[in-house]
Steps between C-alpha positions, in 0.01 A plus 500: 500500500139513415334401176139490376272200548260418219201718605230300321642180640539641845143607518345164405328320784600161612265207500334405828768405756329231689365623834756777535489846345255422230570829325883474506629656176724365234837614393537322155815650361788738527651741251864557467670818618416800287730752652287638777711711744642296786273545809229677312220575743130512451262733684302201597196609706657833595686633802466317832372661815431390858197273521232625742402133563854370583740798557803261490433470126513743209260424204390673182196748511168324479626172656385370834671258750356279760735347768331159536728335756801595710755265652562454866156609620169314524312461173210745474265219395645213707629634837630156605764530225801713543598574135835326445807705402673549160230495237657414153376324188123478440239410244125569456230249420131531433262346752146357424335782697660765280762598756879473456728256679849628562768249610803665653847384596678587824875512463577456872870427556493428881756241612373161623584563858242779523261444211131413557252369234250758384227241503400200700810297602326168413444626144854651453770354282762589760416629849842681504430714192295825490415551131210398290196661326181676599192518287277805477146547361445846350172653372566720198218756433397614152723803522806291592488578869616203708417388855628210700246226587711216642861424592647171625822280498500265203858343529729494799834362617690596188795724490589815303202484266592759246311484178318234296223510244137410416409181309242461226315245722434746781782485749804692623844358499697640792880479481766490767801720433744294718656158543514507869399188676579264780864600501393841610266381774181469300275200539474458128714578188397802302557638151180367341173604330158448665156520341203689657153466341324832441171335621651407834337657808749356744865390508609298204680164531866600505652265242853587370513458125853358510516413131489875419843539658669604829661835436441872577173521323342829405196496264317265271287546182281224355446480125120457484528312170730227619495505885887529495623693804786751453711597803752782591789473743608803702866424506800730420788472265843636602835494322663452840564130543527544880140598521383184315211664331457325161168669398137419461313268261168519323321172539197311374312215658329242278227347724423138456131584517370842391356685793630241753835625621517242781529221240854612421677581172824616353698814577706663227713818466504736201816504281577710195533262206864428401631750758546297822518713819363807311560813717193728504607740774675758289568582136153418367314660209134571551281342242745240383356151481691223665402134411463294813482138615461324824741284697406244764542544869547141599457544872269797590531425871864411549642433841762775433226761502502485879826688500531629142217733388627468138503118485209490256649780291836338475334183346333709228807717436715184460257406217538839329233706681503882473607731778269784634537757768229469772189388325193611683160599352332257249163532327327339197362703212318328215766291344795643699658480838642824630763513779745743636853498615515741800874584476557416136627730234804721438381742767405219737160668534280229343383311187157383378513182286243320270504129427270369229406130554468310178715746312771438750628854487627725776516883463608782726207742486613765739837580667523793750776745418504641855334466839315830434317334216424158657660380824504124569181359344350229716135375471327577167154466352320585178218738457179423319537818297856441384809562714708365777484586865844466660561495879833645593724373784733794483654758725334789683145570366341196346303509171240314301602575142301453187660384172307605192461314167762751359753397759458823703523503882283698727421531871176358625528499885789593731558503866505830688855420624744215527305183566518124432434361157176483303383144412207296392345717227205341329177620337178359626246342255353759277821707522355789691713459818868456546602322820852527634704468826762707688704237663595639835732341757582131465570415868293571811582834658602659173432874455272497199155354453409355165160532326285384221333767276240535235543776233222605260437791274493618135717222349369589149710813511822308449672174413391295802 
């Protein structure tokens, strides 16, 4: 179902968000369902047509696209770098010279026997793992046009780096969506978060943030008021006990020192108050407020995680934690944390949730009634003009969808045919340019290159 978001609230701007996305907007509140038709669509920015700049994409009239970087080939600005595969989560940061820093994940899934680090072996966390991050410098012109200036490896030797999130102190948290480790032939255990400074011009020190948990991480969002880090888990729930899929948790990390994640802290899992094990996957009513509390995860890096990807979840669930279905995208918006359940909902097509820190309330803000309306929401971000950009990881053609303050869905970008998922949507400082990725193949020799794009145009015509 869809229901309207409070327009005036949706359009308010957030306060400055540290070094990242200084013009990120706010989403202050949500109205209850007022009976809008299920699956109501908005015209958005109008019909999509093939882009003359990047013919693999369709965009609205008046919008331009630049393909900044393509995987599997030498960088156009750094020929010594073959751009790593599988571009995924990403964020944008302002640089002192007025340019934009993009930090981008690489969800490389190559097995230990054949993997090679994307950066210098001596700087890599694990020489048998092929994931990590690259950093790009982009010059954005007054009209929104973007051009690539620099591109380099900024984290290597990690594994299955899926999503993550920016911090208010000017860094990117890259998350591993795996618990593989030495038992699978890797030189190090995986399943952790790593921090990459936006100011770095070379590979960051690859320090696993073990207090933030060892599980199948997806995304993070940092509350700029408190420094608390919220984390999603891309794990499935199944009613079939033989599959042993107990579901996903929504977590928060309370750092011992604000802005210093290496100093450790406490990991907790969200629970619905007085309703232990609350099941969010189906049967939910959009707009209804659920009071929540947090339960302790006593051992965020348990030995059992080496063989049980749900070892952290089981601790939280035993304490009363709520069950979600494949939590992926996560983004802060002035006083709220928004996150989506890729396979949640009665139709199994996806849900978007809002958590309000301080108020301790959880609300379902959008549930897709069918895959034609919204198919498997993954990475998300918030627009400076009021609206959500949702990356789909669906079937056949892939879409970037927009969600308006009225709860209406529209198409913003789509692929010209069946391709890999969209990921990494984020607006640059000033909000004139939307950056995003098309993932491409995740193993060497795969059939599809991935790419990073910039999109600009008449944003004032619509909700984004």
